[in-house]
N, C-alpha and C positions, 0 to 999 in steps of 0.2 A: 572782423567781428567773429567771435567764436560762439557757436551755439552748442549747448549741452542738451543731450537727449536723456531724459529720465525714464527709466523703466517703471511702469505702474506696478504697485505691489501685488504679489500673487494673492488670490483669494479663492475661497471655496465656492460651492454651489449657492450658498445663501449669504447675503450681505450682512455678516456679523463680525465684529472685531475678534481676533484670534483668541485672546484671553477670555472673552465673554463666551465664545463657543466652547472652549475647554471647560469652563466652570459649569456651563449648562449641561454638557455631556456628563461630567462627573456627578452633578446633582441628580440628573435623570437616571444614571446607572445605579446610584445608591437607592433611589426610590423604587426602581424596578426590582432590585434584589429584595427590598423590604416587602414588596407585594407578594412574594412567594410564601410569606408567613400567613397569608389570608386564604380563605376558601375561594376558588375560582368558579365552582359550580355547586349546586345543592344536591345533585344526583351522583350516586356512586356508580352509575352504570358506565361512565366513561373510564377507559383503562387507566389505572394508576390511582383512582379514587382521590380527586383533588378537592375533597370536601373538608379537609382538616385545617385547623388554625395552628400556627406556630409549629407546623410539621410539614415542610415541603415534601411532595411526593410526585412520582411520575415525571412528566415533562416540566413541572415546577423546578425540579432539581437542575434541569438544563438551563432554564431562565436564570436561576440563582447563580450558576457557574458563569453564564454570560455576563450578568450584571457585575459580578465581582471582577471578572477579567477586564471589562470595559472601564470600570472604576480605577483599577490599578494602572491601566495604560493612560487614562486621562490625568491621574495624579502625577504620573511620571512625566507627562507632557507639560504639566504645570511647573515642573522643576522641584517637586517634593523630594527632600533629601532622603536618600536610602532606597529610592525606587527608580533612579535613572538607569540602573543596570538592566531594567526590563526592556528598554528600547534602544539597543545599540545601533540599529540601522535606520531608525525613523520613529517619529512620535505620532504623527497624524494618521498615516496609513493604517497601522495596527488598530488605532482607536476607532477609525471608521469601520473597519472590517468586523471588529468585535461588537460594535454597536449594531451593525447590520445583522450579525449572527443572532444577537439577542432579540432584536426586533422580529426577524423572520421566524425564529422558534416560538416566540410568544404569540404572535398573531396566527401562526399555523395552528397552535394548540387551541386558541379561542375559536377559530373558524371550524376546526374539527369538532369541538364540543357542540357548536351550534348546528352543524350538519348532522352529526350522529344522534343527538338528543332531540332535535326538532325545533330549533329556533334560538334566537338570542335571549329569550326569557329564561333559558337554563343557566345563564351566567350570573354569578354572584358579583357584588360590588368589587371584590378583590380582582376578578378578571377584568372588569372595566378599567380599574386603576392600573393594572399591568399593561393593558393596551395603550393607555394614555402616556404612562411614564416611559415605556419603550419607544413610543413615537417621539417623545420629547428628547430622549437620548439620541436617536438617529438624527433629529433635526439639528442638534448641536454639533454632531459629528460631521454632517454634510457641510457645515460652514467652515470647517478647518481647511487651511490652504495646503498646497502640496508640500511635502517634506523637502524636496530638492529645489525650492524656490531660488536659493542662492546660486545653485549650479546653472539655473536657467536665466540668470540676470541679464546676460547679453543677448538672449534669444527673445523672440516674441512670446509673451506668456500665453497659456492656453485660453482661448476666448469662449468657445462653446461650452454648454453644460457637460456634454459627454467628455470633451477634452479635459475640462477641469476635474471631473470625477476620476478619470484614469490617471491624471497627473497626481492626484492626491494619493492614489494607491501605489504609486511608484516608490520603492524604497530608496533610501539614501545609502551611501557607502557604509560598510560595517566599521564602526569605530573600535579602536583598541580599548580594552578595559583600563580604567584609571589605575587600578592596582591589581597585579597578578595574584591569583589565588594559589595557596600552597597545594601540593599534590593531593593531600588527604581531603581538602575541601572540594577539589575538582572531582574526586571519586565520589564524594557524597552527592554532588550535583548530578552526576551520571546515574547514581542509584535512585535519587529522587525522581529523575525524569522517567526512568523505566517503571518505577512504582506508579507514577501518574498515568503512564500509558496503560499499565495493567488495570488500573481503576477505571479508566475511560472505556477500555474494551469490555471489561466485565459488566459495566453498567449498560453498554450498548447491547450485548448479547443477552442480558437478562431482561431487557425492555420488552414489553408486550408487542406481539406482532401487529402490523397495521399502522395506524396513525402515530402511536408513540415512537415506533422505530423510524418512521419517516421524519418526524420532528427531530429526532436525534441525529439522523443523517444530514438534515438541512443545517443544523447547528455546527456539526463537525466540518462540513464542507466549507464553511466560512471561518470557523475558529482556527483551524489549522493554518490557512493562509495568513490569518492575523499574526500568529506566532512566527510565521516565516517572514512576513513583512517587518516585524519588529527586530528580526535578526537573531532571535533566540534559538531557532533551529540551526542556523549557520554556526552559532557559537557552540551549541551542543555537539554538532558534527566535528568541530575542531577539537573539542575535548575527547570525543570518542576516538578520533584518529591519534591523539596523543596517548591515550590509555586504551589501546585497541583490545588487548586481552581482557582487561577489566570490564570493558563495555560489553564484549560478547558474553562473558560470564554473567554479568548483571542481566542481560537480555534473556538468556536461557533460564536464569533463576526466577525472573519475573514471570516468564511463560510457564514454568513448572508450578508456580503457585496457583495458576488458574483453576485446576480441578478441585482444589481445596476450598474454593469459594462457592462450589455448587453442591447442592444436597441430592440432586437426582441426575440422571443421565440425559435429560432433555436437551441440554446445551453442551454437555461434555462431549457427546458424540459429534456435534458440529465442530468443536475445537479439534478433536482427533482427525476428522476428515480434512479440516483446513491444513493441519500439519502434513498430512499425507500428500495433498495436492500441491502444497507449497514446496515440499521436498522434490516432487516430480518436476515442478516448474523450474526449480533451481538446477536440476539435471538438464532440462531442456535449454536453460540459459547457457550451459557450456557449449551446446551445439549451435544455438542461434545467436546468443549474445557475444560469446567470445570468438568462435570460429566463423560466424556469419553464414551458417548453413541453414537454409529454410527447410525444416522438417515438418511436414503436415501429417505424418503418421506416427508421431512419437508415442501416442497412447498405446500402441501395439506392444512396446517394450514393457510398459506397466502391466499389460495383459499377460505377457510371457512370464514375468516374475510371479504374478498372481496364480496362473495355472500351474507353473512348476511347483510352487509352494503347496497348492491345493492337492496335487498328486502325491506328495510325499509327507503330508502332515497328518495322516491317519483318518481321512474322511472315509466313511463306509461306502461312498459312491466312487472312490478312486479306483481306477483300473489296475493300479500297481499294488495296492494294499500295503503301502509302506507308512511308517510313522517315524520320521526323523526328529531329533531334538531341534529346538527352534534355531539354534545357531547353524545347524546343518541345513535346515530348510531355508534360512536366510541366504546362506552361501549358494545354495542350489538355485534360488530365484535370481540372484545377482549373476551367477555364472551362465545360466541359460539366456538371460537377456544380453549378456556380454557376447556370447557366441552368436546369437542372432544379429547383434549389432555389427559384428565383423562380417558375417555372411552376407548381410544386406548391403553393408557399406562398401565392401570390396569391389563389387561390379558397378555400383551406382554413383559412387563419389567422384568418378571421372566426369560426371555431368556437372553443370553449374546452373545457378539461377532458377528460372522457372522449370526447366527440365528436371532438375533434382527435386523440386517441390512436387511435381506431378508423380515422379517415381515413388517418393516416400508416401504420398497419399495413396497410391496403389498398394504399397506394402501394408499399410494399415487396414485397407479393405480386404486384402488377401488373408491377413491373419484372422480377422473376424469371420470370414466365410469358411476358412479352414477349420476353425473351432466348431462351427456349426456342422460341418460335414464329417467330423470324426465322431460319429454317433453309432457305429456298428452297422449302418445300412448303406450309406453312401461312402463309407470309409471305415478304417479301423475303429474299434470301440475304445476310445481313450478319453474323450471329453464329455460324453453323454449329450452331445449336440446342444440344442437350445436349452435343455434343462440345466446344463452346466454341472459343476461339482459342488453340491450343497453339503450342509452339515459338517463344515470344517470345525473340528473341536477347538475349544479355548486353549490358549497357550498355558503352559505351566513351566516356569523357569525356577530351578532350585527350590521346588516345593511351593512357589508362589503362583497360585491359580489366578489368571487374569479374568476369569469369568465370574469371580465372586467379589463382593464388596469387602473392603478392608478398612482398618482404622490405623492411621499414622499419626503418632504423637497426640492421640485423643481426637483427631479430626477425621470424620468419615470420608472415605474415598470410594466413589461409585465405580461400577464395573468398567465403564468406558474411560474412567479416569486412569485406570491401569494402562490401557492402550495409549492414552494420551501421553502419559509419562514415558512409555516405551518409544513413542514417536519423537518425543523430545530428544532422546538419546540418538535415534537414527538421524534426525535433522541436524543435530550437533555434529555428527560424523560427516554428513554431506556438506555442511557449511565448512568444516575443516578441509575437506578435499577440495572444495571449490576455491577457497582462499589460497591454499598452497598451489593449486594448479594455475590460478590466474596470476599469481606473483612469480611464477617460475619462468625459466627460459622458454619452456613449451607454451606457457600462457601468453608470453609476449609474441611468440611466433604465431599463435592463433590470431591475436589481434592484428598483427601485420597482414596475415592472409585475409582477414575480414576487411581491412581498410583498402588494400590493393594487392590482389593475389599476384599479378604480373610482376610488380616491384618486389614482392617477397621472394618469388622464385628467382629473380635476378640477383638477389642478395644471398642466394644459396640455400634457401629454406625448401625442404622436401614437402611440398604442399600436399600431395596425396597421402603420404604417411601420417602427417599431422592431422589432416582432416579425418582420416580413418580412426586415429587415436581419440579425437574428440567425439566422434560418433559412438565408439565403443564405450568410452567413459560415461557419456550421457545415458547410454542404454543400461549400463550396470547400475547407475544410481537410480534409474527408474525401476529396475528389477528389485532393488532393496525395498523401496516404498511399496511395490506391488505385493511383496510377501506379507507385510503388515496389513495392507489393504484387504487381502484375502481373509485374514483372521478377524478383522474388524467387522466385515460384512458377512462373514461365515459362508460365503459362496463365491464362485467364479463363473460368470455366464458371458457369452459373446456380446450381449446387448450392453454390457457395462463399458465396452471399449470401442467406441465409434468415433468417427471424425467429428460429427456434430450431432448431439442428441439432447433430449429434454433435461437430462441430469448429468452433471460432471461425474466421473472424469471423461473428457473427450479432448481430442487434439485441438479443436478450436478454442476450448476453454483454456487449455494450458498455454497456447500461443498468445491468446489475449492477455493472460496474466503476466507473461514476460514483457510484452510490449507496453501494457498499461503501467506496470511497476517501474520499468526501466531496464533495457537490455544491457547486459554486461556488468550489472551491479550485484551486490550480495543481498541487500535487503529489498530491492525492487520486486523481484518475483515473489518474495514472501508476502509483501504488502498487497501486490496485485492479486495473488491467489486468495488471500484472506477476504478482500473486498468482493471478488467475483463469486466466491462461494457463500459468504455470509449474507449478502443482500438478497439473492434468490431464496435462500433458506428461511429468511425471516419474513419475506414478502411473497406469500403464496400467489397473489393475484398476478405476478409478472412471470410465473412459470412458463406460460405459453408464449411469451414474448422475449425470452432470454436472448435468442440470436439477434433479433431486431435491436434490442437495447445494447447488446455488445457492439453491434455495428455502429450505432449512433455514438456510443461512448468512444470508440476508436476514431471515428471521423472527427469528433470534437477534440480528441487528444492530439491528433495529427495537426489540427488547425491551431490550437492554442498552446500546446506543450508537447511538441514532437519528441522531445528527449525522454518523456516518461515522468511519472510522479516523483521518482527518486532517481535523478539522472546521473549517469556516469560523467565525470569531469570532462572527458574528451567529447562526449556527445553534447554536453552543455555549451562548450566553446564552439562546436560545429554549428549548432542551431540558433545560437543567440549572438547578438551584437556584442563585441568585446571592446570596441573602440580602437582596435589595432588595424593597421593597413595590411591588406593581403600582400601587397608588394611595397616594400619600404621605399620612401622617397629618396632617390639617390642624390638629389641636390643638397648643397650645403644650406644651412639655415639662412645665411645672409647672401645667397646667390642673387636674389632679385635686387638687393641693395647695391651689390658690386656691379651688376649689369647697368643699373641706373647711373651710378657714378661714372662708369666708362663712357656711356653715351653723353653725359653732361660735358666731360672733358673734350670729347670729339666736337 
């Protein structure tokens, strides 16, 4: 008698049919988006002024975006023709995450209104409707079964609520597009993606500090994983790899458009500083990410470049009394950092691991103390001690004064917008150097040393020479950024360059940016530096807890995503299950059957 075992159908957290759950999610998402056309509160005291009808403002825009995104994913899951390309890797996981992002942003906004204005009586009917419809959307999404139910047919289906929830969020394999796009269409997709990224960043940086920015962060922290679970980010990554040069050009063009969206310098200076620290983090990525050298005093090379530029840029407090043109000051800062990188690296790079980290940490502190002591009392009068070198004049290149506002094609450009665009050029140069170095024979040798130095040496790689080259190149790139940094802040003081301080730049900040973004990648340090600089700059109440929050973020990252936010392919394979055997099975596929037949004959 033959018995057949039937696997029970996969289900979500709530007992609803799959199609009913999708229809409920789509209807709730549409209704949630519609509520943003109503007033959520009668008082204009809440940031963003959510008192208007038919004119979404403030965090209502976030809810509107979340409702539309959830609606599109739900319609794609229902099989609506023309939208199936939105979910190449899964239908239910992105729908659930988008619904969760919309629900979280909406309810956070309403709770913040009640707390800041003094009770739920400050909510208008539109706010109550938004709360109900977003909850309805999430209810429908929670009833969706896992995307990979077919892959788990032979296994025991997830039984507990948490197991079913995590199974729903697991993406399926990336499907091939039904029809390949022409090259021009792929380029348009890349351009549209970077334009959307610029729009999201501009909205976030223009958001009022406090509750509105926190609501924006909550939404983005769930919406980006929704795009990832849908497979859109993976497909965009494939397109950018196919059109690498076009993608880089589109990225820098989108970034260059940012200062033209700002009327004042309030947020343009934040953008300029993000680029400075992102560039320095990319230089540190050469040392840590490619060569595997733990450098805890890297900010000292930024300080060397800043002080060298300050001494030769015409500051009245400079001991040298020199005024070089900018290109000469830029080369001076880079060369000074390069020399210090070689001088420090030559005797210390024979050490490894923790010993090297301790020595580089000591070098960073020695640099800061030396700048304090070169004050004319405890040492030569070069750096003015704790006062530093202030009053660094604004740059002037080919008659273009960076300290004055300008108009470009009829669009006003604020003062710090000039430095922002200058840093775009510097960052583009550093990105070019990093790409060429990582893809070269030297870059592959750095990666080999990082993975296994003993094996690399056995293969004939000169470990010390290449490690010194990485140290010197990283120092020179930091010196370039330090030159512009000195002109942006118009001063160079020892307190700016510490291992860990209340304000970036510091070595802990730079190292956290590299680890958070993804070591060894091009875009990882840029994203990490942007997040770690923007969040404290917008949320003043966490200024005193930066190091604590950095530590918590790194612990959570090591637990849930050790390869970083934007992982290198090699790191991703190292930290994630790939389904491949570490040691291939040497037996033939039918070895057991052959053995059984032999025993039967015996």
